C-alpha positions in Angstrom: -50.5 15.1 -2.1 -51.6 11.5 -2.8 -49.1 8.9 -1.5 -48.8 5.2 -2.1 -46.9 3.9 0.9 -45.5 0.4 0.5 -44.1 -1.0 3.8 -43.9 -4.8 3.9 -43.5 -6.4 7.3 -39.8 -7.1 7.9 -38.4 -8.2 11.3 -35.1 -6.3 10.6 -37.0 -3.0 10.7 -38.3 -2.5 14.2 -39.1 1.2 13.7 -41.1 0.7 10.5 -44.4 1.1 12.3 -43.3 4.5 13.7 -42.4 5.6 10.1 -45.8 4.4 8.9 -47.6 6.2 11.7 -45.7 9.4 10.9 -46.7 9.3 7.2 -50.3 8.3 7.8 -50.8 10.9 10.5 -49.1 13.7 8.6 -52.2 14.9 6.9 -51.2 13.5 3.5 -53.7 11.3 1.5 -52.0 8.0 2.1 -52.8 4.6 0.7 -50.9 2.0 2.8 -49.8 -1.4 1.8 -48.5 -3.1 4.9 -47.9 -6.6 6.3 -47.5 -9.1 3.5 -47.0 -7.1 0.4 -46.3 -8.9 -2.9 -45.9 -7.7 -6.5 -49.5 -8.5 -7.3 -50.7 -6.1 -4.5 -48.5 -3.3 -5.9 -49.7 -3.8 -9.4 -53.3 -3.8 -8.2 -52.9 -0.4 -6.5 -50.9 1.1 -9.3 -53.7 0.0 -11.7 -56.6 1.2 -9.6 -55.4 4.4 -8.0 -53.7 7.7 -8.9 -50.8 8.9 -6.9 -48.3 11.7 -6.8 -45.7 10.0 -4.6 -44.5 6.4 -4.5 -43.0 5.8 -1.0 -41.2 2.5 -0.3 -40.1 1.8 3.3 -38.2 -1.5 3.1 -34.9 -3.1 2.6 -32.9 -2.3 -0.6 -30.1 -3.8 -2.6 -28.4 -2.7 -5.8 -30.9 -4.8 -7.8 -34.0 -3.3 -6.3 -36.2 -3.2 -3.2 -37.6 -6.0 -1.1 -41.3 -7.0 -1.1 -42.6 -10.0 0.8 -42.3 -12.2 -2.3 -38.9 -11.1 -3.5 -37.1 -8.1 -5.1 -38.9 -5.4 -7.0 -36.4 -4.3 -9.6 -35.7 -0.9 -11.2 -37.5 -1.8 -14.4 -40.8 -2.6 -12.6 -40.5 0.7 -10.6 -40.0 2.6 -13.8 -43.1 1.0 -15.3 -45.2 1.7 -12.3 -44.1 5.4 -12.2 -44.8 6.0 -15.9 -48.1 4.1 -16.1 -49.5 5.8 -13.0 -48.2 9.3 -13.7 -46.3 9.4 -10.5 -44.2 12.5 -10.1 -41.9 11.6 -7.1 -40.4 8.5 -5.6 -39.0 8.1 -2.1 -36.8 5.0 -1.6 -36.3 4.9 2.2 -34.1 1.8 1.9 -30.4 1.0 1.9 -28.2 0.7 -1.3 -30.8 2.4 -3.5 -28.8 4.9 -5.4 -28.4 2.9 -8.6 -32.1 1.9 -8.7 -33.0 5.5 -8.0 -30.8 6.8 -10.8 -32.4 4.4 -13.3 -35.9 5.4 -12.2 -35.1 9.2 -12.3 -33.6 9.1 -15.7 -36.0 6.6 -17.4 -39.3 7.6 -15.8 -38.5 11.4 -15.5 -39.4 11.6 -11.9 -37.7 13.1 -8.9 -36.3 10.5 -6.5 -34.9 10.7 -3.0 -32.7 7.7 -2.3 -30.0 6.4 0.0 -26.3 6.2 -0.8 -25.2 3.9 1.9 -26.4 1.9 4.9 -29.0 3.9 6.9 -29.9 3.1 10.5 -33.5 2.3 11.2 -33.8 5.3 13.5 -32.4 7.7 10.9 -34.7 6.2 8.3 -37.7 6.7 10.6 -36.7 10.3 11.4 -36.1 11.3 7.8 -39.3 9.7 6.6 -41.5 11.3 9.4 -40.0 14.8 8.7 -40.4 14.4 5.0 -44.1 13.6 5.4 -44.6 16.5 7.7 -43.0 19.1 5.4 -44.9 17.7 2.4 -48.2 18.0 4.4 -47.3 21.6 5.1 -47.3 22.3 1.3 -43.7 22.2 0.4 -42.7 20.6 -2.9 -40.8 17.4 -2.9 -37.3 19.0 -3.2 -38.0 21.6 -0.5 -39.4 19.0 1.8 -36.3 16.9 1.2 -34.0 19.8 2.1 -35.9 20.4 5.3 -35.9 16.8 6.4 -32.5 15.3 5.4 -30.1 14.6 8.2 -28.0 17.5 9.4 -24.6 16.0 8.5 -26.0 14.2 5.5 -24.0 11.4 4.0 -26.9 9.0 3.6 -29.5 10.6 1.3 -29.4 12.1 -2.2 -31.9 13.9 -4.4 -32.0 12.9 -8.0 -34.0 15.1 -10.4 -35.9 13.4 -13.2 -36.3 16.7 -15.1 -34.7 16.6 -18.6 -31.8 19.0 -19.0 -29.3 19.9 -21.7 -26.7 21.6 -19.5 -25.5 21.1 -16.0 -27.7 22.9 -13.4 -25.9 25.1 -10.9 -27.3 25.1 -7.4 -30.3 23.1 -8.5 -31.7 19.8 -7.2 -30.5 17.5 -10.0 -27.5 15.3 -10.2 -26.4 13.6 -13.3 -25.4 10.0 -13.8 -21.8 10.8 -13.0 -22.8 12.2 -9.7 -24.9 9.1 -9.0 -22.0 6.9 -9.8 -19.7 9.0 -7.5 -22.3 8.6 -4.8 -22.3 4.8 -5.5 -18.6 4.7 -5.0 -18.9 6.6 -1.8 -21.5 4.1 -0.7 -19.3 1.1 -1.4 -16.5 2.8 0.5 -18.8 3.2 3.5 -19.9 -0.4 3.2 -16.3 -1.6 3.3 -15.6 0.7 6.3 -18.7 -0.6 8.1 -17.6 -4.2 7.4 -14.1 -3.5 8.8 -15.1 -1.3 11.8 -18.5 -2.8 12.5 -21.8 -1.0 13.1 -23.8 -1.8 16.3 -27.0 -0.5 14.6 -26.9 -3.4 12.1 -25.4 -5.9 14.5 -22.2 -5.9 12.5 -19.2 -6.8 14.7 -16.6 -5.8 12.2 -13.5 -7.6 11.2 -10.8 -5.2 12.3 -9.7 -7.5 15.2 -9.7 -10.4 12.8 -7.6 -8.4 10.3 -5.2 -7.5 13.1 -4.9 -11.1 14.1 -4.4 -12.1 10.4 -1.8 -9.4 10.1 0.0 -10.6 13.2 0.0 -14.2 12.0 1.2 -13.0 8.6 4.1 -11.1 10.2 4.9 -14.1 12.4 4.9 -16.4 9.4 7.1 -13.8 7.6 9.5 -13.8 10.5 9.7 -17.6 10.4 10.2 -17.6 6.7 13.0 -15.1 7.1 14.6 -17.3 9.8 14.3 -20.3 7.5 15.9 -18.4 4.7 18.7 -17.4 7.0 19.3 -21.0 8.0 19.1 -22.1 4.4 21.7 -19.5 3.5 23.9 -20.7 6.3 23.6 -24.3 5.3 24.2 -23.4 1.7 27.4 -21.5 2.7 28.6 -24.6 4.7 27.9 -26.9 1.8 29.8 -24.6 -0.6 32.7 -24.5 1.9 32.7 -28.3 2.3 32.5 -28.7 -1.4 35.5 -26.4 -1.8 37.5 -28.4 0.9 36.7 -31.7 -0.8 37.8 -30.3 -4.1 41.1 -29.1 -2.5 41.6 -32.6 -0.9 41.0 -34.3 -4.3 43.6 -32.0 -5.9 46.1 -32.8 -3.1 45.5 -36.6 -3.6 45.9 -36.2 -7.3 49.1 -34.3 -6.9 50.4 -37.0 -4.5 49.5 -39.7 -7.0 51.4 -37.8 -9.7 54.4 -37.5 -7.5 54.4 -41.2 -6.7 54.2 -42.1 -10.4 57.0 -39.7 -11.1 59.2 -41.3 -8.3 58.4 -44.8 -9.6 59.4 -43.8 -13.1 62.6 -42.4 -11.7 63.3 -45.6 -9.7 62.6 -47.8 -12.8 65.0 -45.6 -14.8 67.7 -45.8 -12.1 67.3 -49.6 -11.8 67.6 -50.1 -15.6 70.6 -47.9 -15.6 72.3 -49.9 -12.8 71.5 -53.2 -14.6 73.0 -51.8 -17.7 76.0 -50.6 -15.9 76.6 -54.0 -14.2 76.3 -56.1 -17.4 78.9 -54.0 -19.3 81.5 -53.7 -16.4 84.7 -55.9 -17.0 86.0 -58.3 -14.2 89.2 -57.1 -12.4 90.1 -60.7 -11.0 92.9 -62.9 -12.5 92.1 -66.2 -14.3 92.9 -68.5 -11.4 90.7 -66.5 -9.1 87.8 -66.9 -11.4 88.5 -70.8 -11.7 89.3 -71.4 -8.0 85.7 -71.8 -7.1 84.7 -74.4 -9.7 88.0 -76.3 -9.2 87.4 -76.7 -5.5 83.9 -77.9 -6.1 85.2 -80.6 -8.5 87.8 -81.8 -6.1 85.2 -82.0 -3.3 82.9 -84.2 -5.5 85.8 -86.6 -6.4 86.7 -87.0 -2.7 83.1 -87.8 -1.9 83.0 -90.6 -4.5 86.3 -92.0 -3.3 85.2 -92.2 0.3 82.0 -93.9 -0.7 83.9 -96.5 -2.6 86.2 -97.2 0.4 83.2 -97.6 2.7 81.5 -100.0 0.3 84.5 -102.4 0.3 
């Protein structure tokens, strides 16, 4: 089997040399692109050589796989596979299921890809075993079955063979299965982000989430306390408002009573005045004239004495 192995030098993959050695020393006919590998280098090899298997050992993302000069997208991989007559593709990268599905469906080639983060050691082991079983004469699907991890939740086989009905027990998975694998991959990525993964140097955010939760609960408790205090103050204000209203009503009632008493007193005074003006005198006539007469006699005596004194 003729293999084009593309393995650009990346510091994040310390075991890449071991994987390369395993493939090169397996007995397969391998053309290696290693070190600084750009798109131009890949196009040159695809144009000049003939290969059965395109093997990429590098980093992967949902948009494609990394070369030294950027991302090689799914469209380019499809073009390379079709133009060179490649029958199989091995994407020994992370997050490659969507790219792999596009390549399998559009180029009609079988693809082995990852459905989640894969540790460098696991990638090396799977790659080395796959090369070994291919060199022993197994076809691509059989070699995959013999080399995939024992408790496999990292790799998937996508068949590029056309089909009109679902295949039972075969090696193909349809687009729906690929999408399901992608969902599982995203769930694993979230779990890795939360719990951490020492293989990738991810510390995880579970402790941070716990602290945030504790802070949120403390803030909620404070808010509940503030709400209780506000309810208490509101109740006091309502009670004070009720007491002030009662006091106003009492003052208003007292004012009305004072007005009513004043009216009654005015009415009584008017009645007394009216009664005094209309009441006849019970004294005889000389009693009524005694006062004025005495006053007149007193005045005459005063004038007489003044006259005597002047003489």
